[in-house]
C-alpha positions, 0 to 999 in steps of 0.5 A: 500500500502506498501512502504519502509517497511511502510504501506501508505494510498493513499489519496490526497487532503487537508487532504491527509497527515495524513488522518486516515487508516480507514473510516467505515460507517454504522449507523454512520461514524468512523475514525480510525488510526491504530498504532503499540504498542508504536507508536504515531501519527505524527504531520500531523495525530494529525492535521487531528485528531483535524480537524475531532474532531472539526467537530464532527467526531468519531475518534479513535487510535487503537493498537493491544492491543485495540482489545476488545475496538475496538469490543465494538465500532463496536458492 
């Protein structure tokens, strides 16, 4: 969803604010935050990342320049 020129992921609940853009599930579950080059995680995104990592989740921050690494992870 695009609002005010920014993409927003519509998620509600305790992890709603800062929840990763993608949740990919097949043989495993991957959480991925998509960022523009040079952009950093907002505090709410860092908090969700830390919660997911503490729970043992596989979490990534991906930028356009990470395409080859993304493809490696998804293979």
